[in-house]
C-alpha positions in Angstrom: 150.2 83.3 173.6 153.2 81.3 172.3 153.3 81.0 168.5 154.5 78.0 166.5 157.5 79.2 164.5 156.0 78.3 161.1 152.9 80.4 161.9 155.0 83.4 162.7 156.9 82.9 159.5 153.7 82.7 157.4 152.3 85.8 159.0 155.6 87.7 158.4 155.7 86.5 154.8 152.1 87.6 154.0 152.1 90.9 155.9 154.6 92.8 153.8 155.1 96.6 153.9 152.6 97.3 151.0 150.1 94.9 152.5 150.4 96.6 155.9 149.9 100.0 154.3 146.7 98.8 152.5 145.3 97.1 155.5 146.0 100.2 157.6 144.0 102.3 155.2 141.1 99.8 155.4 141.3 99.7 159.2 141.2 103.5 159.3 138.1 103.6 157.2 136.5 100.9 159.4 137.4 102.8 162.5 135.8 106.0 161.1 132.6 104.2 160.2 132.4 102.5 163.6 132.8 99.0 162.2 136.1 98.5 164.1 136.0 101.1 166.8 139.4 101.7 168.4 141.5 100.5 165.5 143.7 97.5 165.7 147.2 96.5 166.8 148.8 94.5 163.9 151.0 92.6 166.4 147.8 90.9 167.7 147.5 88.9 164.4 148.9 85.6 165.8 146.6 82.9 164.4 146.0 81.4 160.9 143.1 79.5 159.4 143.5 78.2 155.9 141.2 76.3 153.5 140.6 75.6 149.8 137.5 77.0 148.2 136.1 76.7 144.7 134.9 79.7 142.7 132.9 79.8 139.4 135.4 82.1 137.8 139.2 82.1 137.2 139.1 85.5 139.0 138.1 83.7 142.2 136.8 86.1 144.9 138.3 89.1 143.2 136.2 91.5 141.1 136.9 91.8 137.4 136.7 89.6 134.4 137.7 85.9 134.7 137.1 82.9 132.6 134.0 80.8 133.2 135.8 77.9 134.8 135.7 76.4 138.3 138.9 77.5 140.0 140.3 76.6 143.4 141.8 79.2 145.6 143.7 78.8 148.9 142.0 81.2 151.4 144.3 82.1 154.3 142.9 84.1 157.2 145.2 85.8 159.7 143.2 86.7 162.8 143.1 87.9 166.4 140.2 88.1 168.8 139.1 91.4 167.2 140.2 91.4 163.5 140.8 89.2 160.4 142.8 89.7 157.2 142.0 87.5 154.2 144.4 86.3 151.5 143.4 84.4 148.4 146.4 82.4 147.0 148.7 84.7 149.0 147.2 87.9 147.5 145.5 90.3 149.9 141.7 90.3 149.6 140.3 92.1 152.5 139.8 92.9 156.2 137.0 92.4 158.7 136.1 92.4 162.4 136.6 88.9 163.8 133.6 86.6 163.1 134.2 82.9 163.9 131.5 81.6 161.5 132.7 83.8 158.6 136.3 82.6 159.2 135.4 78.9 159.4 133.2 79.1 156.3 135.6 81.1 154.3 132.9 83.7 153.7 134.6 86.3 151.5 131.5 88.5 151.5 132.2 89.3 155.1 135.5 91.0 154.2 135.8 94.5 152.8 137.8 94.2 149.6 140.8 96.4 150.3 141.7 98.2 147.0 138.4 100.2 147.5 137.1 99.2 150.9 134.4 101.9 150.9 132.6 100.2 148.0 131.9 97.1 150.1 131.5 98.5 153.6 127.8 97.8 153.6 128.4 94.0 153.0 130.2 93.6 156.4 127.8 95.4 158.6 
């Protein structure tokens, strides 16, 4: 599949070394639990879907304390036919097996939050 140059640049900008390491750990956990059997080849992330979504907290989709104010985040999903990586305002949020409905709806609950992916594994099964 031929990529549009700006799509390749966006993927390269988001998938930095630390992001790749974090995603690799989450993928390993998903492989061990059978959610993503066979692992994943990061070179297959060749497509991007992006949208704006409103959240009822300034923390957006991230856990923690945020102010009680409606806040807009840009959700960007890098995906292949098997796998998706979600960013909220260019900050890594999580990983998930590919699901077209979850991608198109920007369903953050479908993604395992990567800093502690095991806590949220049940939400993506």
